[in-house]
CHARMM-style PDB file with segment names, atoms N, HN, CA, C and O in Angstrom:
ATOM      1  N   MET     1     -83.608 115.444-132.912  1.00  0.00      PROA
ATOM      2  CA  MET     1     -82.654 114.953-133.554  1.00  0.00      PROA
ATOM      3  C   MET     1     -83.309 113.807-134.465  1.00  0.00      PROA
ATOM      4  O   MET     1     -83.903 112.844-133.980  1.00  0.00      PROA
ATOM      5  N   LYS     2     -83.144 114.009-135.774  1.00  0.00      PROA
ATOM      6  HN  LYS     2     -82.662 114.792-136.168  1.00  0.00      PROA
ATOM      7  CA  LYS     2     -83.901 112.937-136.721  1.00  0.00      PROA
ATOM      8  C   LYS     2     -82.717 111.983-137.175  1.00  0.00      PROA
ATOM      9  O   LYS     2     -81.523 112.280-137.161  1.00  0.00      PROA
ATOM     10  N   ASN     3     -83.225 110.890-137.543  1.00  0.00      PROA
ATOM     11  HN  ASN     3     -84.195 110.648-137.554  1.00  0.00      PROA
ATOM     12  CA  ASN     3     -81.968 109.929-138.106  1.00  0.00      PROA
ATOM     13  C   ASN     3     -82.645 109.250-138.936  1.00  0.00      PROA
ATOM     14  O   ASN     3     -83.860 109.383-139.082  1.00  0.00      PROA
ATOM     15  N   LYS     4     -81.882 108.398-139.607  1.00  0.00      PROA
ATOM     16  HN  LYS     4     -80.895 108.290-139.488  1.00  0.00      PROA
ATOM     17  CA  LYS     4     -81.740 107.363-140.677  1.00  0.00      PROA
ATOM     18  C   LYS     4     -81.663 105.854-140.246  1.00  0.00      PROA
ATOM     19  O   LYS     4     -81.752 104.880-140.995  1.00  0.00      PROA
ATOM     20  N   VAL     5     -81.486 105.862-138.919  1.00  0.00      PROA
ATOM     21  HN  VAL     5     -81.414 106.652-138.312  1.00  0.00      PROA
ATOM     22  CA  VAL     5     -81.118 104.403-138.624  1.00  0.00      PROA
ATOM     23  C   VAL     5     -81.966 103.323-138.886  1.00  0.00      PROA
ATOM     24  O   VAL     5     -81.423 102.226-139.016  1.00  0.00      PROA
ATOM     25  N   ARG     6     -83.394 103.412-139.010  1.00  0.00      PROA
ATOM     26  HN  ARG     6     -83.835 104.303-138.904  1.00  0.00      PROA
ATOM     27  CA  ARG     6     -84.395 102.565-139.241  1.00  0.00      PROA
ATOM     28  C   ARG     6     -84.316 102.063-140.667  1.00  0.00      PROA
ATOM     29  O   ARG     6     -84.250 100.865-140.940  1.00  0.00      PROA
ATOM     30  N   ILE     7     -84.327 103.195-141.710  1.00  0.00      PROA
ATOM     31  HN  ILE     7     -84.381 104.169-141.488  1.00  0.00      PROA
ATOM     32  CA  ILE     7     -83.948 102.962-143.061  1.00  0.00      PROA
ATOM     33  C   ILE     7     -82.748 102.423-143.188  1.00  0.00      PROA
ATOM     34  O   ILE     7     -82.776 101.470-143.967  1.00  0.00      PROA
ATOM     35  N   LEU     8     -81.543 102.675-142.674  1.00  0.00      PROA
ATOM     36  HN  LEU     8     -81.520 103.449-142.041  1.00  0.00      PROA
ATOM     37  CA  LEU     8     -80.417 101.859-143.316  1.00  0.00      PROA
ATOM     38  C   LEU     8     -80.254 100.527-142.524  1.00  0.00      PROA
ATOM     39  O   LEU     8     -79.644  99.569-142.999  1.00  0.00      PROA
ATOM     40  N   ARG     9     -80.822 100.518-141.317  1.00  0.00      PROA
ATOM     41  HN  ARG     9     -81.318 101.296-140.932  1.00  0.00      PROA
ATOM     42  CA  ARG     9     -80.731  99.042-140.878  1.00  0.00      PROA
ATOM     43  C   ARG     9     -81.548  97.843-141.578  1.00  0.00      PROA
ATOM     44  O   ARG     9     -81.232  96.657-141.671  1.00  0.00      PROA
ATOM     45  N   LYS    10     -83.001  98.694-142.164  1.00  0.00      PROA
ATOM     46  HN  LYS    10     -83.258  99.658-142.088  1.00  0.00      PROA
ATOM     47  CA  LYS    10     -83.601  97.886-143.131  1.00  0.00      PROA
ATOM     48  C   LYS    10     -82.855  97.335-144.338  1.00  0.00      PROA
ATOM     49  O   LYS    10     -82.779  96.169-144.725  1.00  0.00      PROA
ATOM     50  N   GLU    11     -82.426  98.230-144.743  1.00  0.00      PROA
ATOM     51  HN  GLU    11     -82.489  99.177-144.429  1.00  0.00      PROA
ATOM     52  CA  GLU    11     -81.633  98.219-146.068  1.00  0.00      PROA
ATOM     53  C   GLU    11     -80.413  97.032-145.952  1.00  0.00      PROA
ATOM     54  O   GLU    11     -80.178  96.149-146.776  1.00  0.00      PROA
ATOM     55  N   LEU    12     -79.788  97.268-144.798  1.00  0.00      PROA
ATOM     56  HN  LEU    12     -79.979  97.985-144.128  1.00  0.00      PROA
ATOM     57  CA  LEU    12     -78.894  96.102-144.837  1.00  0.00      PROA
ATOM     58  C   LEU    12     -79.433  94.781-144.166  1.00  0.00      PROA
ATOM     59  O   LEU    12     -78.623  93.912-143.842  1.00  0.00      PROA
ATOM     60  N   GLY    13     -80.701  94.622-143.962  1.00  0.00      PROA
ATOM     61  HN  GLY    13     -81.359  95.328-144.225  1.00  0.00      PROA
ATOM     62  CA  GLY    13     -81.362  93.525-143.295  1.00  0.00      PROA
ATOM     63  C   GLY    13     -81.196  92.913-142.116  1.00  0.00      PROA
ATOM     64  O   GLY    13     -81.315  91.714-141.864  1.00  0.00      PROA
ATOM     65  N   LEU    14     -80.861  93.975-141.267  1.00  0.00      PROA
ATOM     66  HN  LEU    14     -80.765  94.949-141.471  1.00  0.00      PROA
ATOM     67  CA  LEU    14     -80.261  93.838-140.000  1.00  0.00      PROA
ATOM     68  C   LEU    14     -81.950  93.999-139.156  1.00  0.00      PROA
ATOM     69  O   LEU    14     -82.911  94.711-139.448  1.00  0.00      PROA
ATOM     70  N   ARG    15     -81.761  93.065-138.111  1.00  0.00      PROA
ATOM     71  HN  ARG    15     -80.981  92.486-137.874  1.00  0.00      PROA
ATOM     72  CA  ARG    15     -82.997  93.338-136.766  1.00  0.00      PROA
ATOM     73  C   ARG    15     -82.587  94.342-135.979  1.00  0.00      PROA
ATOM     74  O   ARG    15     -81.379  94.574-135.932  1.00  0.00      PROA
ATOM     75  N   GLN    16     -83.447  95.082-135.258  1.00  0.00      PROA
ATOM     76  HN  GLN    16     -84.428  94.894-135.297  1.00  0.00      PROA
ATOM     77  CA  GLN    16     -83.334  95.894-133.840  1.00  0.00      PROA
ATOM     78  C   GLN    16     -82.206  95.507-133.193  1.00  0.00      PROA
ATOM     79  O   GLN    16     -81.205  96.164-132.908  1.00  0.00      PROA
ATOM     80  N   GLU    17     -82.591  93.882-132.905  1.00  0.00      PROA
ATOM     81  HN  GLU    17     -83.405  93.348-133.136  1.00  0.00      PROA
ATOM     82  CA  GLU    17     -81.829  92.968-131.910  1.00  0.00      PROA
ATOM     83  C   GLU    17     -80.229  92.805-132.541  1.00  0.00      PROA
ATOM     84  O   GLU    17     -79.263  92.698-131.787  1.00  0.00      PROA
ATOM     85  N   ASP    18     -80.130  92.804-133.747  1.00  0.00      PROA
ATOM     86  HN  ASP    18     -80.916  92.891-134.359  1.00  0.00      PROA
ATOM     87  CA  ASP    18     -78.509  92.945-134.361  1.00  0.00      PROA
ATOM     88  C   ASP    18     -77.869  94.095-133.998  1.00  0.00      PROA
ATOM     89  O   ASP    18     -76.707  94.125-133.592  1.00  0.00      PROA
ATOM     90  N   VAL    19     -78.626  95.101-134.138  1.00  0.00      PROA
ATOM     91  HN  VAL    19     -79.570  95.077-134.467  1.00  0.00      PROA
ATOM     92  CA  VAL    19     -78.109  96.447-134.024  1.00  0.00      PROA
ATOM     93  C   VAL    19     -77.532  96.455-132.746  1.00  0.00      PROA
ATOM     94  O   VAL    19     -76.318  96.526-132.551  1.00  0.00      PROA
ATOM     95  N   ALA    20     -78.552  96.370-131.711  1.00  0.00      PROA
ATOM     96  HN  ALA    20     -79.537  96.312-131.869  1.00  0.00      PROA
ATOM     97  CA  ALA    20     -78.221  96.611-130.337  1.00  0.00      PROA
ATOM     98  C   ALA    20     -77.223  95.608-129.938  1.00  0.00      PROA
ATOM     99  O   ALA    20     -76.249  96.050-129.328  1.00  0.00      PROA
ATOM    100  N   GLU    21     -77.266  94.529-130.130  1.00  0.00      PROA
ATOM    101  HN  GLU    21     -78.057  94.170-130.626  1.00  0.00      PROA
ATOM    102  CA  GLU    21     -75.924  93.720-129.993  1.00  0.00      PROA
ATOM    103  C   GLU    21     -74.713  94.078-130.581  1.00  0.00      PROA
ATOM    104  O   GLU    21     -73.721  93.642-129.998  1.00  0.00      PROA
ATOM    105  N   ARG    22     -74.507  94.812-131.661  1.00  0.00      PROA
ATOM    106  HN  ARG    22     -75.313  95.166-132.134  1.00  0.00      PROA
ATOM    107  CA  ARG    22     -73.197  95.126-132.074  1.00  0.00      PROA
ATOM    108  C   ARG    22     -72.961  96.481-131.465  1.00  0.00      PROA
ATOM    109  O   ARG    22     -71.809  96.843-131.228  1.00  0.00      PROA
ATOM    110  N   ALA    23     -73.937  97.203-131.216  1.00  0.00      PROA
ATOM    111  HN  ALA    23     -74.873  96.909-131.408  1.00  0.00      PROA
ATOM    112  CA  ALA    23     -73.509  98.438-130.736  1.00  0.00      PROA
ATOM    113  C   ALA    23     -73.323  98.309-128.818  1.00  0.00      PROA
ATOM    114  O   ALA    23     -72.667  99.045-128.081  1.00  0.00      PROA
ATOM    115  N   GLY    24     -73.865  97.533-128.589  1.00  0.00      PROA
ATOM    116  HN  GLY    24     -74.398  96.935-129.188  1.00  0.00      PROA
ATOM    117  CA  GLY    24     -73.629  97.019-126.835  1.00  0.00      PROA
ATOM    118  C   GLY    24     -74.556  98.044-126.272  1.00  0.00      PROA
ATOM    119  O   GLY    24     -74.067  98.845-125.476  1.00  0.00      PROA
ATOM    120  N   VAL    25     -75.970  98.146-126.601  1.00  0.00      PROA
ATOM    121  HN  VAL    25     -76.367  97.495-127.247  1.00  0.00      PROA
ATOM    122  CA  VAL    25     -77.022  98.554-126.049  1.00  0.00      PROA
ATOM    123  C   VAL    25     -78.187  97.526-126.013  1.00  0.00      PROA
ATOM    124  O   VAL    25     -77.909  96.337-126.164  1.00  0.00      PROA
ATOM    125  N   THR    26     -79.450  97.906-125.827  1.00  0.00      PROA
ATOM    126  HN  THR    26     -79.676  98.872-125.704  1.00  0.00      PROA
ATOM    127  CA  THR    26     -80.372  97.189-125.583  1.00  0.00      PROA
ATOM    128  C   THR    26     -81.211  97.660-126.763  1.00  0.00      PROA
ATOM    129  O   THR    26     -81.139  98.783-127.261  1.00  0.00      PROA
ATOM    130  N   ARG    27     -82.189  96.458-127.239  1.00  0.00      PROA
ATOM    131  HN  ARG    27     -82.247  95.545-126.834  1.00  0.00      PROA
ATOM    132  CA  ARG    27     -83.013  96.651-128.326  1.00  0.00      PROA
ATOM    133  C   ARG    27     -83.966  97.911-127.926  1.00  0.00      PROA
ATOM    134  O   ARG    27     -84.157  98.715-128.839  1.00  0.00      PROA
ATOM    135  N   GLN    28     -84.432  98.114-126.987  1.00  0.00      PROA
ATOM    136  HN  GLN    28     -84.277  97.462-126.246  1.00  0.00      PROA
ATOM    137  CA  GLN    28     -85.313  99.422-126.492  1.00  0.00      PROA
ATOM    138  C   GLN    28     -84.576 100.692-126.870  1.00  0.00      PROA
ATOM    139  O   GLN    28     -85.141 101.626-127.440  1.00  0.00      PROA
ATOM    140  N   THR    29     -83.153 100.694-126.496  1.00  0.00      PROA
ATOM    141  HN  THR    29     -82.694  99.936-126.033  1.00  0.00      PROA
ATOM    142  CA  THR    29     -82.465 101.874-126.896  1.00  0.00      PROA
ATOM    143  C   THR    29     -82.408 102.136-128.386  1.00  0.00      PROA
ATOM    144  O   THR    29     -82.451 103.303-128.777  1.00  0.00      PROA
ATOM    145  N   VAL    30     -82.313 101.111-129.264  1.00  0.00      PROA
ATOM    146  HN  VAL    30     -82.279 100.164-128.947  1.00  0.00      PROA
ATOM    147  CA  VAL    30     -82.393 101.092-130.455  1.00  0.00      PROA
ATOM    148  C   VAL    30     -83.999 101.497-131.331  1.00  0.00      PROA
ATOM    149  O   VAL    30     -84.158 102.015-132.437  1.00  0.00      PROA
ATOM    150  N   ILE    31     -84.692 101.174-130.647  1.00  0.00      PROA
ATOM    151  HN  ILE    31     -84.563 100.754-129.749  1.00  0.00      PROA
ATOM    152  CA  ILE    31     -86.292 101.627-130.831  1.00  0.00      PROA
ATOM    153  C   ILE    31     -86.534 103.016-130.515  1.00  0.00      PROA
ATOM    154  O   ILE    31     -87.265 103.704-131.227  1.00  0.00      PROA
ATOM    155  N   ALA    32     -85.869 103.532-129.323  1.00  0.00      PROA
ATOM    156  HN  ALA    32     -85.275 102.972-128.745  1.00  0.00      PROA
ATOM    157  CA  ALA    32     -86.022 104.802-128.812  1.00  0.00      PROA
ATOM    158  C   ALA    32     -85.348 105.731-129.661  1.00  0.00      PROA
ATOM    159  O   ALA    32     -85.844 106.831-129.904  1.00  0.00      PROA
ATOM    160  N   ILE    33     -84.260 105.365-130.125  1.00  0.00      PROA
ATOM    161  HN  ILE    33     -83.857 104.472-129.927  1.00  0.00      PROA
ATOM    162  CA  ILE    33     -83.231 105.948-131.145  1.00  0.00      PROA
ATOM    163  C   ILE    33     -84.077 106.273-132.810  1.00  0.00      PROA
ATOM    164  O   ILE    33     -84.044 107.312-133.469  1.00  0.00      PROA
ATOM    165  N   GLU    34     -84.763 105.009-133.110  1.00  0.00      PROA
ATOM    166  HN  GLU    34     -84.790 104.165-132.574  1.00  0.00      PROA
ATOM    167  CA  GLU    34     -85.102 105.133-134.280  1.00  0.00      PROA
ATOM    168  C   GLU    34     -86.573 105.970-134.323  1.00  0.00      PROA
ATOM    169  O   GLU    34     -87.007 106.371-135.403  1.00  0.00      PROA
ATOM    170  N   ASN    35     -87.387 106.225-132.909  1.00  0.00      PROA
ATOM    171  HN  ASN    35     -87.034 105.899-132.032  1.00  0.00      PROA
ATOM    172  CA  ASN    35     -88.590 106.897-132.763  1.00  0.00      PROA
ATOM    173  C   ASN    35     -88.262 108.225-132.512  1.00  0.00      PROA
ATOM    174  O   ASN    35     -89.084 108.996-132.016  1.00  0.00      PROA
ATOM    175  N   ASP    36     -86.811 108.656-132.897  1.00  0.00      PROA
ATOM    176  HN  ASP    36     -86.143 108.031-133.300  1.00  0.00      PROA
ATOM    177  CA  ASP    36     -86.512 109.897-132.183  1.00  0.00      PROA
ATOM    178  C   ASP    36     -87.149 110.365-130.972  1.00  0.00      PROA
ATOM    179  O   ASP    36     -87.596 111.498-130.797  1.00  0.00      PROA
ATOM    180  N   LYS    37     -87.159 109.221-129.992  1.00  0.00      PROA
ATOM    181  HN  LYS    37     -86.796 108.300-130.134  1.00  0.00      PROA
ATOM    182  CA  LYS    37     -87.554 109.603-128.485  1.00  0.00      PROA
ATOM    183  C   LYS    37     -85.954 109.751-127.899  1.00  0.00      PROA
ATOM    184  O   LYS    37     -85.863 110.468-126.903  1.00  0.00      PROA
ATOM    185  N   TYR    38     -84.820 109.216-128.351  1.00  0.00      PROA
ATOM    186  HN  TYR    38     -84.894 108.633-129.160  1.00  0.00      PROA
ATOM    187  CA  TYR    38     -83.551 109.547-127.562  1.00  0.00      PROA
ATOM    188  C   TYR    38     -82.426 109.869-128.534  1.00  0.00      PROA
ATOM    189  O   TYR    38     -82.306 109.386-129.660  1.00  0.00      PROA
ATOM    190  N   ASP    39     -81.591 110.781-127.930  1.00  0.00      PROA
ATOM    191  HN  ASP    39     -81.689 111.173-127.016  1.00  0.00      PROA
ATOM    192  CA  ASP    39     -80.438 111.306-128.697  1.00  0.00      PROA
ATOM    193  C   ASP    39     -79.217 110.418-128.191  1.00  0.00      PROA
ATOM    194  O   ASP    39     -78.754 110.619-127.068  1.00  0.00      PROA
ATOM    195  N   PRO    40     -78.713 109.460-129.006  1.00  0.00      PROA
ATOM    196  CA  PRO    40     -77.492 108.874-128.467  1.00  0.00      PROA
ATOM    197  C   PRO    40     -76.120 109.800-127.866  1.00  0.00      PROA
ATOM    198  O   PRO    40     -75.918 111.006-128.004  1.00  0.00      PROA
ATOM    199  N   THR    41     -75.495 109.037-127.341  1.00  0.00      PROA
ATOM    200  HN  THR    41     -75.658 108.057-127.229  1.00  0.00      PROA
ATOM    201  CA  THR    41     -74.282 109.807-126.990  1.00  0.00      PROA
ATOM    202  C   THR    41     -73.294 109.889-128.129  1.00  0.00      PROA
ATOM    203  O   THR    41     -73.482 109.013-128.973  1.00  0.00      PROA
ATOM    204  N   LEU    42     -72.512 110.530-128.321  1.00  0.00      PROA
ATOM    205  HN  LEU    42     -72.359 111.242-127.636  1.00  0.00      PROA
ATOM    206  CA  LEU    42     -71.465 110.697-129.483  1.00  0.00      PROA
ATOM    207  C   LEU    42     -70.839 109.429-129.674  1.00  0.00      PROA
ATOM    208  O   LEU    42     -70.919 108.884-130.775  1.00  0.00      PROA
ATOM    209  N   SER    43     -70.204 108.879-128.693  1.00  0.00      PROA
ATOM    210  HN  SER    43     -70.139 109.322-127.799  1.00  0.00      PROA
ATOM    211  CA  SER    43     -69.720 107.540-128.727  1.00  0.00      PROA
ATOM    212  C   SER    43     -70.747 106.454-129.513  1.00  0.00      PROA
ATOM    213  O   SER    43     -70.404 105.791-130.492  1.00  0.00      PROA
ATOM    214  N   LEU    44     -71.950 106.416-128.942  1.00  0.00      PROA
ATOM    215  HN  LEU    44     -72.229 106.955-128.147  1.00  0.00      PROA
ATOM    216  CA  LEU    44     -72.886 105.417-129.337  1.00  0.00      PROA
ATOM    217  C   LEU    44     -73.173 105.894-131.018  1.00  0.00      PROA
ATOM    218  O   LEU    44     -73.094 105.092-131.949  1.00  0.00      PROA
ATOM    219  N   ALA    45     -73.495 107.263-131.171  1.00  0.00      PROA
ATOM    220  HN  ALA    45     -73.560 107.915-130.415  1.00  0.00      PROA
ATOM    221  CA  ALA    45     -73.533 107.658-132.540  1.00  0.00      PROA
ATOM    222  C   ALA    45     -72.607 107.053-133.546  1.00  0.00      PROA
ATOM    223  O   ALA    45     -72.974 106.420-134.536  1.00  0.00      PROA
ATOM    224  N   PHE    46     -71.451 107.292-133.223  1.00  0.00      PROA
ATOM    225  HN  PHE    46     -71.153 107.807-132.419  1.00  0.00      PROA
ATOM    226  CA  PHE    46     -70.254 106.837-134.215  1.00  0.00      PROA
ATOM    227  C   PHE    46     -70.193 105.271-134.073  1.00  0.00      PROA
ATOM    228  O   PHE    46     -69.619 104.692-134.994  1.00  0.00      PROA
ATOM    229  N   ARG    47     -70.663 104.562-133.132  1.00  0.00      PROA
ATOM    230  HN  ARG    47     -71.130 105.033-132.383  1.00  0.00      PROA
ATOM    231  CA  ARG    47     -70.923 102.780-133.352  1.00  0.00      PROA
ATOM    232  C   ARG    47     -71.944 102.655-134.040  1.00  0.00      PROA
ATOM    233  O   ARG    47     -71.919 101.783-134.909  1.00  0.00      PROA
ATOM    234  N   LEU    48     -73.060 103.411-133.891  1.00  0.00      PROA
ATOM    235  HN  LEU    48     -73.080 104.120-133.185  1.00  0.00      PROA
ATOM    236  CA  LEU    48     -74.177 102.994-135.149  1.00  0.00      PROA
ATOM    237  C   LEU    48     -73.830 103.334-136.218  1.00  0.00      PROA
ATOM    238  O   LEU    48     -74.180 102.549-137.101  1.00  0.00      PROA
ATOM    239  N   ALA    49     -73.077 104.494-136.664  1.00  0.00      PROA
ATOM    240  HN  ALA    49     -72.793 105.131-135.947  1.00  0.00      PROA
ATOM    241  CA  ALA    49     -72.652 105.085-137.904  1.00  0.00      PROA
ATOM    242  C   ALA    49     -71.807 103.834-138.585  1.00  0.00      PROA
ATOM    243  O   ALA    49     -72.042 103.324-139.681  1.00  0.00      PROA
ATOM    244  N   HSD    50     -70.778 103.478-137.665  1.00  0.00      PROA
ATOM    245  HN  HSD    50     -70.588 103.892-136.775  1.00  0.00      PROA
ATOM    246  CA  HSD    50     -69.735 102.201-138.249  1.00  0.00      PROA
ATOM    247  C   HSD    50     -70.923 100.907-138.662  1.00  0.00      PROA
ATOM    248  O   HSD    50     -70.957 100.411-139.788  1.00  0.00      PROA
ATOM    249  N   ILE    51     -71.791 100.517-137.611  1.00  0.00      PROA
ATOM    250  HN  ILE    51     -71.763 100.920-136.696  1.00  0.00      PROA
ATOM    251  CA  ILE    51     -72.610  99.430-138.265  1.00  0.00      PROA
ATOM    252  C   ILE    51     -73.269  99.513-139.156  1.00  0.00      PROA
ATOM    253  O   ILE    51     -73.523  98.456-139.733  1.00  0.00      PROA
ATOM    254  N   LEU    52     -73.748 100.545-139.595  1.00  0.00      PROA
ATOM    255  HN  LEU    52     -73.542 101.404-139.126  1.00  0.00      PROA
ATOM    256  CA  LEU    52     -74.685 100.912-140.529  1.00  0.00      PROA
ATOM    257  C   LEU    52     -73.978 101.350-141.923  1.00  0.00      PROA
ATOM    258  O   LEU    52     -74.646 101.608-142.925  1.00  0.00      PROA
ATOM    259  N   GLY    53     -72.599 101.408-141.889  1.00  0.00      PROA
ATOM    260  HN  GLY    53     -72.056 101.198-141.075  1.00  0.00      PROA
ATOM    261  CA  GLY    53     -71.781 101.625-143.014  1.00  0.00      PROA
ATOM    262  C   GLY    53     -71.977 103.209-143.533  1.00  0.00      PROA
ATOM    263  O   GLY    53     -72.114 103.493-144.723  1.00  0.00      PROA
ATOM    264  N   THR    54     -71.970 104.033-142.625  1.00  0.00      PROA
ATOM    265  HN  THR    54     -71.859 103.802-141.658  1.00  0.00      PROA
ATOM    266  CA  THR    54     -72.047 105.595-142.974  1.00  0.00      PROA
ATOM    267  C   THR    54     -71.578 106.498-142.029  1.00  0.00      PROA
ATOM    268  O   THR    54     -71.022 105.980-141.061  1.00  0.00      PROA
ATOM    269  N   THR    55     -71.648 107.635-142.047  1.00  0.00      PROA
ATOM    270  HN  THR    55     -72.100 108.056-142.834  1.00  0.00      PROA
ATOM    271  CA  THR    55     -71.004 108.492-141.112  1.00  0.00      PROA
ATOM    272  C   THR    55     -72.019 109.420-140.096  1.00  0.00      PROA
ATOM    273  O   THR    55     -73.123 109.638-140.594  1.00  0.00      PROA
ATOM    274  N   VAL    56     -71.851 109.835-139.115  1.00  0.00      PROA
ATOM    275  HN  VAL    56     -70.954 109.658-138.711  1.00  0.00      PROA
ATOM    276  CA  VAL    56     -72.558 110.587-137.989  1.00  0.00      PROA
ATOM    277  C   VAL    56     -73.468 111.381-138.694  1.00  0.00      PROA
ATOM    278  O   VAL    56     -74.652 111.049-138.650  1.00  0.00      PROA
ATOM    279  N   ASP    57     -73.089 112.520-139.435  1.00  0.00      PROA
ATOM    280  HN  ASP    57     -72.127 112.790-139.471  1.00  0.00      PROA
ATOM    281  CA  ASP    57     -73.272 113.455-139.967  1.00  0.00      PROA
ATOM    282  C   ASP    57     -74.418 113.029-141.141  1.00  0.00      PROA
ATOM    283  O   ASP    57     -75.362 113.789-141.355  1.00  0.00      PROA
ATOM    284  N   ALA    58     -74.285 111.923-141.789  1.00  0.00      PROA
ATOM    285  HN  ALA    58     -73.517 111.305-141.614  1.00  0.00      PROA
ATOM    286  CA  ALA    58     -75.575 111.577-142.567  1.00  0.00      PROA
ATOM    287  C   ALA    58     -76.518 110.579-142.032  1.00  0.00      PROA
ATOM    288  O   ALA    58     -77.575 110.259-142.575  1.00  0.00      PROA
ATOM    289  N   LEU    59     -76.013 110.070-140.828  1.00  0.00      PROA
ATOM    290  HN  LEU    59     -75.154 110.330-140.386  1.00  0.00      PROA
ATOM    291  CA  LEU    59     -76.912 109.112-139.958  1.00  0.00      PROA
ATOM    292  C   LEU    59     -78.014 110.319-139.301  1.00  0.00      PROA
ATOM    293  O   LEU    59     -79.226 110.179-139.466  1.00  0.00      PROA
ATOM    294  N   PHE    60     -77.510 111.373-138.629  1.00  0.00      PROA
ATOM    295  HN  PHE    60     -76.526 111.487-138.494  1.00  0.00      PROA
ATOM    296  CA  PHE    60     -77.972 112.007-137.910  1.00  0.00      PROA
ATOM    297  C   PHE    60     -78.289 113.391-138.110  1.00  0.00      PROA
ATOM    298  O   PHE    60     -77.213 113.989-138.124  1.00  0.00      PROA
ATOM    299  N   PHE    61     -79.344 114.281-138.289  1.00  0.00      PROA
ATOM    300  HN  PHE    61     -80.218 113.795-138.277  1.00  0.00      PROA
ATOM    301  CA  PHE    61     -79.575 115.746-138.475  1.00  0.00      PROA
ATOM    302  C   PHE    61     -80.537 116.351-137.927  1.00  0.00      PROA
ATOM    303  O   PHE    61     -81.624 115.778-137.852  1.00  0.00      PROA
ATOM    304  N   PRO    62     -80.384 117.515-137.468  1.00  0.00      PROA
ATOM    305  CA  PRO    62     -81.283 118.119-136.651  1.00  0.00      PROA
ATOM    306  C   PRO    62     -82.680 118.431-137.434  1.00  0.00      PROA
ATOM    307  O   PRO    62     -82.806 118.556-138.652  1.00  0.00      PROA
ATOM    308  N   ASP    63     -83.624 118.518-136.513  1.00  0.00      PROA
ATOM    309  HN  ASP    63     -83.522 118.415-135.524  1.00  0.00      PROA
ATOM    310  CA  ASP    63     -85.000 118.542-136.757  1.00  0.00      PROA
ATOM    311  C   ASP    63     -85.365 119.958-136.090  1.00  0.00      PROA
ATOM    312  O   ASP    63     -85.669 120.257-134.936  1.00  0.00      PROA
ATOM    313  N   PHE    64     -85.199 120.800-137.397  1.00  0.00      PROA
ATOM    314  HN  PHE    64     -84.952 120.558-138.335  1.00  0.00      PROA
ATOM    315  CA  PHE    64     -85.467 122.439-137.096  1.00  0.00      PROA
ATOM    316  C   PHE    64     -86.953 122.477-136.849  1.00  0.00      PROA
ATOM    317  O   PHE    64     -87.278 123.511-136.265  1.00  0.00      PROA
ATOM    318  N   ASN    65     -87.679 121.888-137.042  1.00  0.00      PROA
ATOM    319  HN  ASN    65     -87.415 121.048-137.516  1.00  0.00      PROA
ATOM    320  CA  ASN    65     -89.324 122.183-136.443  1.00  0.00      PROA
ATOM    321  C   ASN    65     -89.368 122.132-134.874  1.00  0.00      PROA
ATOM    322  O   ASN    65     -90.018 122.900-134.167  1.00  0.00      PROA
ATOM    323  N   ASN    66     -88.585 121.121-134.454  1.00  0.00      PROA
ATOM    324  HN  ASN    66     -88.056 120.496-135.029  1.00  0.00      PROA
ATOM    325  CA  ASN    66     -88.789 121.018-132.906  1.00  0.00      PROA
ATOM    326  C   ASN    66     -87.919 121.591-132.035  1.00  0.00      PROA
ATOM    327  O   ASN    66     -88.059 121.494-130.815  1.00  0.00      PROA
ATOM    328  N   GLU    67     -86.922 122.254-132.624  1.00  0.00      PROA
ATOM    329  HN  GLU    67     -86.808 122.333-133.615  1.00  0.00      PROA
ATOM    330  CA  GLU    67     -85.920 122.820-131.963  1.00  0.00      PROA
ATOM    331  C   GLU    67     -86.450 124.501-131.057  1.00  0.00      PROA
ATOM    332  O   GLU    67     -87.139 125.426-131.488  1.00  0.00      PROA
ATOM    333  N   ARG    68     -85.965 124.369-130.090  1.00  0.00      PROA
ATOM    334  HN  ARG    68     -85.406 123.617-129.740  1.00  0.00      PROA
ATOM    335  CA  ARG    68     -86.336 125.766-129.472  1.00  0.00      PROA
ATOM    336  C   ARG    68     -85.096 127.079-129.734  1.00  0.00      PROA
ATOM    337  O   ARG    68     -83.882 127.004-129.922  1.00  0.00      PROA
ATOM    338  N   MET    69     -85.833 128.004-129.664  1.00  0.00      PROA
ATOM    339  HN  MET    69     -86.819 128.065-129.511  1.00  0.00      PROA
ATOM    340  CA  MET    69     -84.787 129.090-130.111  1.00  0.00      PROA
ATOM    341  C   MET    69     -84.433 129.986-128.820  1.00  0.00      PROA
ATOM    342  OT1 MET    69     -83.628 130.913-128.915  1.00  0.00      PROA
TER     343      MET     69
END
């Protein structure tokens, strides 16, 4: 799953620590999400979208190049 977390976070002038604290997760979790190494739970995805001022479907989108058929 690809995402725009890093792009929107930087546009808002937020640090990874800021997003992590507001979302109730560790900075390492935010790093993993930004690097497409971790797909967040639906609950976390909604929290991140709220923090970043967007919707879940605008924040996260499928990576069709890496999906198994």
